[in-house]
C-alpha positions as CSV (number, residue, x, y, z in Angstrom):
1,C,128.8,154.2,347.7
2,M,128.2,152.5,344.4
3,L,127.5,154.3,341.2
4,C,123.9,154.0,340.1
5,S,123.4,152.7,336.6
6,G,123.5,155.3,333.9
7,E,119.8,155.8,333.5
8,C,119.1,156.4,337.2
9,L,119.5,159.9,338.7
10,T,119.3,158.3,342.2
11,C,118.9,154.6,343.2
12,S,118.5,152.3,346.1
13,S,119.4,148.7,347.1
14,T,120.9,147.9,343.7
15,V,122.6,150.0,341.1
16,S,119.6,149.6,338.7
17,S,116.8,150.1,341.2
18,C,116.1,153.7,340.3
19,L,114.4,156.2,342.7
20,T,114.4,159.2,340.4
21,C,115.2,159.8,336.7
22,G,116.8,162.5,334.7
23,F,118.1,162.4,331.1
24,S,119.8,159.7,329.0
25,Q,123.4,160.1,327.9
26,L,122.0,161.6,324.7
27,G,120.1,164.2,326.7
28,V,116.7,162.6,326.1
29,D,114.1,162.7,328.9
30,L,113.8,159.5,331.0
31,F,110.7,158.7,333.0
32,F,110.3,156.8,336.3
33,S,108.1,153.8,336.5
34,S,108.4,150.7,338.7
35,N,112.0,151.5,339.8
36,K,113.1,151.9,336.2
37,C,113.9,154.9,334.0
38,L,112.3,154.5,330.6
39,L,112.3,156.4,327.3
40,N,108.6,155.6,326.9
41,C,106.1,155.2,329.6
42,P,103.9,152.0,329.7
43,S,100.3,152.0,328.5
44,G,98.1,154.0,330.8
45,S,100.6,156.6,331.6
46,W,102.5,159.6,330.1
47,G,105.9,161.0,330.5
48,N,105.9,164.2,332.6
49,S,109.0,166.2,331.6
50,S,108.8,168.4,334.7
51,S,108.9,165.6,337.3
52,H,110.5,162.8,335.0
53,N,107.7,160.5,336.3
54,C,105.3,158.3,334.4
55,D,102.0,159.9,335.5
56,S,98.8,157.9,335.1
57,C,96.4,158.9,332.2
58,T,93.0,160.1,333.3
59,V,90.5,157.2,333.8
60,G,89.1,156.3,330.4
61,C,92.4,156.9,328.5
62,L,94.4,153.9,327.5
63,T,97.2,156.0,326.1
64,C,97.6,159.7,326.4
65,T,100.1,162.6,325.9
66,T,99.2,164.5,329.2
67,S,96.5,164.5,331.9
68,G,92.8,165.0,331.1
69,L,90.3,163.3,328.9
70,A,91.0,165.7,326.0
71,S,94.6,164.4,325.5
72,C,93.8,160.7,324.9
73,Q,95.3,158.8,321.9
74,S,93.2,155.7,322.6
75,C,90.5,154.9,325.1
76,G,89.9,152.0,327.5
77,N,87.6,151.0,330.3
78,D,87.6,151.3,334.1
79,S,86.0,148.7,336.3
80,S,82.4,149.6,335.4
81,T,82.5,152.2,332.6
82,Q,83.4,152.0,328.9
83,Y,84.9,154.9,327.1
84,Y,84.9,155.8,323.4
85,K,87.4,157.9,321.4
86,H,85.7,160.6,319.3
87,I,86.6,160.8,315.7
88,G,89.0,163.6,314.9
89,A,89.6,164.5,318.5
90,N,91.8,163.3,321.4
91,T,88.7,162.9,323.6
92,C,87.4,159.9,325.5
93,A,83.9,159.9,326.8
94,T,81.1,157.5,327.7
95,T,79.0,158.5,324.7
96,C,79.7,159.5,321.1
97,P,78.8,163.0,319.7
98,D,76.3,163.7,317.0
99,G,77.3,162.2,313.7
100,Q,79.1,159.3,315.4
101,Y,77.8,156.1,317.1
102,I,79.0,153.1,319.2
103,D,79.6,149.9,317.3
104,A,80.3,146.7,319.2
105,A,82.7,145.6,316.5
106,Y,85.0,148.6,317.3
107,P,85.3,148.7,321.1
108,N,86.4,152.0,322.5
109,D,86.1,153.9,319.2
110,C,83.2,156.0,317.9
111,R,82.3,155.3,314.3
112,P,80.9,157.7,311.7
113,C,77.2,157.9,310.9
114,A,76.1,157.9,307.3
115,S,76.2,161.5,305.9
116,N,72.4,161.7,305.8
117,C,72.0,161.0,309.5
118,I,72.5,163.6,312.2
119,T,72.5,160.9,314.8
120,C,72.5,157.1,314.5
121,S,72.6,154.0,316.6
122,G,73.9,150.4,316.0
123,T,74.8,150.9,312.4
124,A,75.8,153.9,310.3
125,D,72.5,154.2,308.5
126,H,70.1,153.5,311.4
127,C,69.2,157.2,311.9
128,T,67.8,158.1,315.3
129,N,66.8,161.8,314.9
130,T,63.9,163.0,312.9
131,N,66.0,166.1,311.9
132,C,67.9,164.5,309.0
133,S,70.7,166.2,307.1
134,V,69.7,168.9,304.6
135,N,67.7,167.5,301.6
136,F,66.9,164.2,303.4
137,F,63.7,163.2,305.0
138,F,63.2,160.9,308.1
139,L,61.1,157.7,307.9
140,N,61.4,154.5,309.9
141,N,65.0,155.2,311.2
142,S,66.2,156.1,307.7
143,C,66.9,159.5,306.1
144,L,65.7,159.3,302.5
145,A,66.4,161.6,299.5
146,S,62.6,161.6,298.9
147,C,59.5,160.3,300.6
148,P,58.1,157.0,299.2
149,P,54.5,156.6,298.0
150,N,51.8,157.2,300.6
151,Y,54.0,159.8,302.3
152,Y,54.8,163.5,301.9
153,Y,56.9,166.1,303.6
154,Q,55.4,169.3,305.0
155,D,58.4,171.5,304.3
156,S,62.1,171.3,303.9
157,S,62.8,172.5,307.4
158,S,60.9,169.7,309.2
159,R,62.7,167.0,307.0
160,Q,60.2,164.2,308.0
161,C,58.0,162.0,305.9
162,L,54.4,162.1,307.0
163,S,51.5,159.8,306.1
164,C,49.1,160.6,303.4
165,A,45.4,159.9,304.0
166,S,44.3,156.4,303.2
167,G,43.3,156.5,299.6
168,C,46.1,158.8,298.5
169,L,49.1,157.3,296.7
170,R,50.8,160.7,296.5
171,C,49.8,163.8,298.4
172,F,50.9,167.3,299.6
173,G,49.1,167.2,302.9
174,P,47.3,164.8,305.3
175,A,43.7,165.1,304.0
176,L,41.9,163.2,301.3
177,T,41.4,166.6,299.6
178,Q,45.2,167.1,299.3
179,C,46.0,164.2,297.0
180,S,47.9,164.4,293.7
181,E,47.4,160.7,292.9
182,C,44.9,158.1,294.2
183,D,45.6,154.6,295.5
184,L,44.0,151.2,295.8
185,V,43.2,150.4,299.5
186,G,42.0,146.8,300.1
187,V,39.2,146.2,297.5
188,N,38.5,149.9,297.1
189,Q,40.0,151.9,294.2
190,Y,40.1,155.6,294.8
191,Y,39.5,158.0,292.0
192,M,40.1,161.7,291.4
193,Q,38.0,164.0,289.3
194,I,39.8,166.1,286.7
195,G,40.8,169.4,288.1
196,L,40.3,168.4,291.8
197,T,42.7,167.1,294.4
198,E,40.3,164.8,296.3
199,C,40.3,161.0,296.1
200,K,37.0,159.2,296.4
201,T,35.9,155.6,296.0
202,V,33.2,156.5,293.5
């Protein structure tokens, strides 16, 4: 019988071809991987202190601290699926949560949406949800601090810019009788009588 090398608990064929692992001479856990006993497991696996094995991370985790998609330190891909790490969490998933989006420039990481977007896509300020953050209003994939000319918002809870009637530059509703300022449309100039809220061409 030959002594196994110091890092092996048991070995076979050669003194350094480990079968099982235990502790280093300093009492630190060693973990079994590819017939070696290691202080740190290779990428894609984690050190199981109970078995002293390098156990595989859950599919989707590139590095992890234990099993499960909620213990990932970084994310990777399997043969057909791409995974993304959520900001502020040790979670890998095939999608990003609200407030985060997938950016091709940052593979396997979710990126933060702009603060005025509840959800976004492609870029941080390309909002995808008509329900913008508080005090912002949705129009053409943007969440704006105020609606531009020819648009109004119905109430602060809907948080969406809606079209004024043609002829209204500024309005508080969708009808020509709900204008606060008139507009030029083509060759037609709209006018408002004093004391009224209706825009007319004559």
